[in-house]
C-alpha positions as CSV (number, residue, x, y, z in Angstrom):
1,M,-16.7,56.2,22.5
2,D,-18.4,55.9,19.0
3,F,-16.9,53.6,16.4
4,I,-16.5,56.4,13.8
5,D,-14.2,58.1,16.8
6,K,-12.6,55.1,17.4
7,I,-11.5,54.3,13.8
8,K,-9.9,58.2,13.9
9,Q,-8.3,57.8,16.5
10,F,-6.6,54.5,15.9
11,S,-5.4,56.2,12.3
12,K,-3.5,58.9,14.0
13,K,-2.2,56.0,16.2
14,A,-1.0,54.2,13.1
15,E,0.0,57.1,11.7
16,S,2.5,58.0,14.6
17,I,4.5,54.6,14.7
18,K,4.3,53.4,11.5
19,D,7.3,54.6,10.6
20,S,8.5,52.6,13.6
21,L,7.3,49.4,12.4
22,L,10.3,47.5,10.7
23,T,8.8,43.9,10.9
24,E,5.4,41.6,9.9
25,E,5.7,40.5,13.6
26,A,5.8,44.5,14.6
27,T,3.0,45.1,12.7
28,K,0.6,42.3,14.0
29,M,1.2,43.5,17.2
30,S,0.9,47.3,17.1
31,L,-1.8,47.5,14.7
32,I,-3.8,44.2,13.3
33,V,-4.5,42.4,16.5
34,P,-5.3,46.2,17.7
35,F,-7.7,46.9,15.0
36,F,-9.5,43.6,15.3
37,A,-9.7,44.2,18.8
38,M,-11.4,47.3,18.4
39,L,-14.1,45.5,16.2
40,G,-15.3,43.8,19.3
41,Y,-12.8,40.7,19.2
42,D,-10.9,39.1,22.4
43,V,-7.5,38.5,20.7
44,F,-6.5,36.7,23.5
45,N,-9.5,34.0,23.6
46,P,-7.4,31.5,21.4
47,E,-10.5,29.9,21.0
48,E,-12.3,33.1,19.0
49,F,-9.2,34.8,17.8
50,V,-7.0,32.1,16.5
51,P,-3.2,32.4,15.4
52,E,-1.4,30.1,12.9
53,Y,-4.7,28.6,11.8
54,T,-4.5,25.3,9.8
55,A,-5.6,25.8,6.9
56,D,-4.3,22.3,4.5
57,V,-4.1,22.8,1.0
58,G,-4.4,19.6,-0.9
59,I,-1.7,17.1,-0.1
60,K,0.1,20.4,1.3
61,K,-0.6,19.4,4.9
62,G,0.1,22.2,7.7
63,E,-0.6,25.2,5.9
64,K,-1.2,28.4,8.3
65,V,-2.9,31.3,7.8
66,D,-2.1,34.1,10.5
67,Y,-5.0,33.9,12.3
68,A,-9.2,32.8,11.7
69,I,-11.8,34.6,14.1
70,V,-14.3,31.7,15.1
71,Q,-17.3,30.8,16.1
72,N,-19.3,27.9,17.1
73,N,-15.7,26.2,16.8
74,Q,-15.8,27.0,13.1
75,P,-13.6,30.0,10.9
76,I,-16.0,32.6,10.3
77,I,-13.1,35.1,9.2
78,L,-9.5,34.3,7.7
79,I,-6.9,36.7,7.8
80,E,-3.7,37.3,6.1
81,A,-0.9,39.6,7.7
82,K,2.0,41.4,6.1
83,W,4.2,44.0,7.4
84,C,3.4,47.7,6.9
85,G,5.5,48.1,3.6
86,E,4.8,45.4,1.7
87,N,2.3,45.9,-1.5
88,L,-0.7,43.9,-0.7
89,D,-1.1,43.4,-4.5
90,R,1.4,40.7,-4.4
91,H,0.0,37.8,-1.9
92,G,-3.8,37.5,-2.7
93,S,-2.7,34.5,-4.2
94,Q,-1.8,32.7,-0.7
95,L,-5.1,33.7,1.1
96,F,-7.0,32.3,-2.5
97,R,-5.0,29.0,-1.7
98,Y,-6.2,29.2,2.4
99,F,-10.2,30.7,1.5
100,G,-11.5,27.1,-0.6
101,T,-9.9,24.8,2.2
102,T,-12.3,26.3,4.8
103,T,-16.2,27.2,5.9
104,A,-14.8,30.8,6.7
105,K,-17.3,33.2,4.5
106,F,-14.7,35.9,4.1
107,A,-10.8,36.5,4.4
108,V,-8.7,40.1,5.1
109,L,-5.4,40.8,3.7
110,T,-4.2,43.2,5.4
111,N,-0.4,45.1,6.1
112,G,-2.2,46.7,9.5
113,L,-2.6,50.1,7.3
114,V,-4.5,48.8,4.5
115,Y,-7.6,46.3,4.9
116,R,-9.0,44.5,2.0
117,F,-12.1,42.7,2.2
118,F,-13.0,39.4,0.3
119,T,-15.5,36.6,-0.3
120,D,-17.1,34.3,-2.5
121,L,-19.5,36.1,-4.8
122,D,-18.3,35.1,-8.2
123,N,-17.9,31.5,-7.5
124,P,-18.8,30.1,-4.5
125,N,-16.4,28.6,-1.8
126,M,-13.7,30.4,-4.2
127,M,-11.9,33.9,-2.8
128,D,-13.0,36.6,-5.7
129,E,-10.1,38.0,-7.4
130,K,-11.1,41.5,-6.3
131,P,-12.2,42.9,-2.1
132,F,-15.6,44.4,-1.8
133,L,-14.1,46.4,0.6
134,E,-11.1,48.1,1.4
135,I,-10.2,50.5,4.2
136,D,-7.2,52.8,4.4
137,I,-6.6,53.4,7.9
138,L,-4.4,56.7,7.1
139,N,-7.8,57.7,5.3
140,P,-10.3,56.2,6.7
141,K,-13.9,57.3,4.8
142,E,-17.1,57.3,6.8
143,A,-19.2,55.6,4.2
144,K,-16.5,52.4,4.6
145,I,-16.3,52.9,8.2
146,A,-20.3,52.3,8.4
147,E,-19.9,48.7,6.2
148,L,-16.9,48.2,8.4
149,K,-18.9,48.2,11.4
150,K,-20.7,45.7,10.5
151,F,-18.0,43.0,11.0
152,H,-18.5,44.4,14.8
153,K,-18.2,41.3,16.8
154,T,-21.7,42.5,18.3
155,N,-23.0,43.6,14.7
156,F,-21.4,40.5,12.8
157,N,-24.3,38.4,10.8
158,I,-22.9,36.5,7.4
159,D,-25.7,36.9,5.4
160,E,-26.5,40.1,5.8
161,I,-22.8,41.0,4.7
162,F,-22.5,38.7,2.0
163,N,-25.5,40.5,0.4
164,T,-24.2,43.7,1.1
165,A,-20.9,42.4,-0.3
166,S,-22.2,42.3,-3.9
167,E,-24.0,45.8,-3.8
168,L,-20.6,47.5,-2.2
169,K,-18.7,44.9,-5.0
170,Y,-21.2,46.2,-8.3
171,S,-20.9,50.3,-6.7
172,N,-17.0,49.9,-6.6
173,E,-17.0,48.7,-10.5
174,F,-19.5,51.0,-11.2
175,K,-17.1,53.9,-9.5
176,N,-14.3,52.6,-11.2
177,T,-15.4,53.1,-14.6
178,I,-16.8,56.2,-14.2
179,S,-13.5,57.5,-13.3
180,S,-11.9,55.5,-16.0
181,E,-14.4,56.7,-18.4
182,L,-13.4,61.0,-16.7
183,Q,-10.0,60.4,-17.4
184,N,-9.9,58.4,-20.9
185,P,-13.2,57.7,-22.4
186,T,-13.6,54.9,-24.5
187,D,-14.9,54.4,-27.9
188,E,-17.9,52.9,-26.6
189,F,-18.7,56.0,-23.9
190,T,-17.9,58.5,-26.7
191,K,-20.5,56.9,-29.4
192,F,-23.3,56.6,-26.3
193,F,-23.2,60.8,-26.1
194,L,-22.4,61.4,-29.8
195,G,-25.8,59.4,-30.4
196,R,-27.5,61.6,-28.8
197,T,-26.0,64.8,-30.0
198,Y,-24.1,64.5,-33.6
199,S,-25.8,63.5,-36.6
200,G,-23.0,62.9,-38.6
201,R,-21.4,59.4,-39.5
202,L,-19.5,58.1,-36.4
203,T,-16.1,57.3,-38.3
204,Q,-13.2,56.9,-35.8
205,S,-11.5,59.7,-36.7
206,V,-14.7,61.6,-35.8
207,I,-14.9,59.7,-32.4
208,E,-11.3,60.5,-31.5
209,K,-12.2,64.1,-32.4
210,F,-14.7,64.4,-29.3
211,K,-13.1,62.7,-27.0
212,P,-11.2,65.3,-25.6
213,I,-14.2,66.9,-26.0
214,L,-16.2,64.8,-24.1
215,K,-13.8,64.5,-21.4
216,K,-13.8,68.4,-21.2
217,A,-17.3,68.9,-21.0
218,L,-17.8,65.7,-18.3
219,N,-15.0,67.4,-15.3
220,N,-16.3,70.9,-16.2
221,Y,-19.4,69.6,-15.6
222,I,-18.6,68.3,-12.1
223,N,-16.8,70.6,-11.4
224,E,-19.7,73.0,-11.6
225,L,-21.6,70.6,-9.6
226,M,-19.6,70.6,-6.9
227,N,-19.3,74.6,-6.5
228,D,-23.0,75.1,-6.5
229,K,-23.1,72.5,-3.5
230,I,-20.2,74.2,-1.9
231,K,-21.8,77.8,-2.5
232,A,-25.2,76.2,-1.0
233,A,-23.5,74.5,2.0
234,L,-21.7,78.3,2.6
235,K,-24.8,79.9,2.2
236,T,-26.7,77.3,4.6
237,D,-23.7,78.0,7.3
238,E,-23.9,82.1,7.1
239,E,-27.8,81.6,7.5
240,S,-27.1,79.5,10.9
241,E,-24.8,81.7,12.0
242,Q,-26.7,84.9,11.7
243,T,-29.7,83.0,13.2
244,K,-27.3,82.4,16.0
245,E,-26.5,85.6,16.4
246,V,-29.8,86.8,16.4
247,S,-30.9,84.4,19.2
248,A,-27.8,85.4,21.3
249,V,-29.3,88.7,21.4
250,Q,-32.6,88.3,22.0
251,A,-32.0,85.2,24.8
252,E,-32.2,86.3,27.9
253,P,-29.5,85.3,30.2
254,T,-30.7,82.4,32.3
255,Q,-28.9,79.9,35.1
256,I,-28.6,76.4,33.8
257,E,-30.8,74.3,35.7
258,E,-28.3,71.7,37.4
259,D,-30.5,67.8,35.9
260,Q,-29.4,70.7,32.4
261,R,-26.0,70.4,32.6
262,I,-23.9,68.3,30.0
263,E,-22.7,65.1,31.5
264,P,-18.6,64.3,30.4
265,K,-18.4,61.9,27.7
266,I,-16.7,59.0,28.7
267,M,-13.9,58.2,26.1
268,T,-12.2,55.0,26.1
269,T,-8.8,55.1,24.5
270,N,-7.1,53.0,22.6
271,E,-3.8,53.6,25.4
272,E,-7.1,52.7,28.2
273,L,-7.3,49.4,26.0
274,E,-4.3,48.1,25.6
275,A,-3.3,48.9,28.9
276,Y,-6.1,46.8,29.5
277,F,-5.0,44.3,27.4
278,I,-1.4,44.0,29.0
279,I,-2.7,43.4,32.2
280,K,-5.1,40.7,31.0
281,N,-2.5,38.7,29.5
282,L,-0.2,39.6,33.0
283,L,-2.4,37.5,34.9
284,K,-3.8,34.6,32.2
285,D,-2.2,32.2,34.2
286,I,-4.2,32.5,36.8
287,V,-7.4,33.1,35.7
288,P,-9.2,32.4,32.6
289,M,-8.3,35.6,30.3
290,S,-12.6,36.3,30.1
291,D,-12.4,37.3,34.1
292,I,-10.3,40.6,33.8
293,T,-12.7,42.9,32.2
294,Y,-13.0,47.1,32.6
295,R,-15.4,49.6,33.4
296,D,-14.1,53.1,32.3
297,T,-14.8,56.6,34.2
298,V,-14.2,60.0,32.6
299,T,-11.0,60.4,35.0
300,Y,-9.5,56.9,34.8
301,I,-10.2,53.5,33.3
302,N,-11.1,50.2,36.1
303,I,-9.9,46.9,35.7
304,L,-12.1,44.2,37.5
305,Y,-12.1,40.3,38.7
306,K,-15.4,39.1,37.0
307,D,-16.6,42.6,36.6
308,N,-17.1,42.8,39.7
309,G,-16.6,46.6,41.5
310,R,-15.7,45.9,44.7
311,K,-12.9,43.3,43.5
312,W,-10.8,46.1,41.2
313,I,-7.2,44.8,40.8
314,C,-6.0,48.2,39.8
315,R,-7.3,51.6,38.1
316,L,-5.5,54.0,35.9
317,V,-5.0,57.4,34.9
318,L,-4.2,57.6,31.7
319,K,-3.4,61.7,30.2
320,D,-0.7,62.7,28.0
321,N,0.8,64.3,31.0
322,K,0.3,62.1,33.7
323,K,0.6,58.4,33.9
324,V,-0.8,56.8,37.7
325,L,-1.1,53.6,38.5
326,I,-3.2,53.0,41.3
327,L,-3.5,49.7,43.5
328,P,-6.0,48.0,46.3
329,N,-4.4,47.6,49.6
330,A,-6.0,44.7,52.0
331,D,-7.0,47.2,54.6
332,K,-8.7,49.3,51.6
333,S,-6.1,52.1,51.1
334,Q,-4.1,52.7,48.0
335,E,-1.1,52.7,46.7
336,K,-0.5,55.5,44.1
337,F,2.6,54.9,41.3
338,T,3.7,56.6,38.7
339,L,4.3,55.1,34.9
340,N,6.4,56.3,32.3
341,N,4.1,54.7,29.7
342,I,2.0,51.7,29.9
343,Y,4.4,49.3,29.4
344,D,5.7,50.0,33.2
345,L,2.4,47.9,34.1
346,E,4.9,44.7,33.3
347,N,6.9,45.2,36.4
348,Y,3.7,45.2,38.3
349,K,3.0,41.8,37.6
350,D,3.6,40.5,40.7
351,K,1.4,42.6,42.4
352,F,-1.4,42.4,40.0
353,A,-1.3,38.6,41.2
354,E,-1.4,39.5,44.7
355,I,-4.2,41.1,44.5
356,L,-6.0,39.1,42.5
357,N,-5.4,35.9,44.2
358,R,-6.9,37.6,47.6
359,Y,-10.0,38.2,45.8
360,I,-10.4,34.7,44.8
361,N,-9.2,33.6,48.0
362,N,-11.8,35.2,49.7
């Protein structure tokens, strides 16, 4: 599954569960931790994704930020988490204090629905007041998702993101300025246009007179520009449909060769990943969680020991209308169990442990 598809799927899940999340802890476990798991971080590895990370502030010792993503034993991203119903505008100062006391170059303030990314563009080692990137999970924009992808563990590069952050910051500022001027043109903005079109003396009364005219002209121009683009797009679609119709009439019916058939696409769903994390957590007292891996297929997800296809702990078929757990027996036969939901997996902890110990001891 492409990264953008994962984000869109996660967006649907967030929309469906947000109203049932009544606490900060529920928000963390249902939205925030899965979000960073989606970015490729091992959220069950305390050496990589550290909860309650200590960030001493001045003479205050033992101050803790909710999470820190660590690389080479040093924090690279600090994460301050809030309940999904919280307004984030009131909580930036807390993260600001933590930022300067660590080596982290980036900080994230989130309520599970909105993710604000900060760095220190204005002053070194001092977190900027404004985020350079803001992701609204309920309304993900493709351009911003492309920037978010740079924070994926496999893509993460501090220098590259920092350079991009500067561009994003000023790009956002420019867009905000344009938006503000379109709604309420300032004197300076109005003077700019009048200086090119008006030959009289630019008194304050003249400027005030032309402000609503300028606002109307600019918005009309944007509307006309958008209408032209829409018409061009519709014309292109219409021509494309006509081409398809002609091609369909002209084409001779042919049989698709075996090697030309389109293979079904493997899509690892959030539910499958969540089930995988549940099983990893159930077995963490037996082996390191990194030893529990998965391989997905079109019809089911395989949970494996040390990524060995012959040492599968279970298989999961997770469809909307059918959820089945399949377990391997010692004699290579299989047992199947129907699940009401993935949280029923906790009832099979002993069976998972028995299967895992069988592989360890052989």
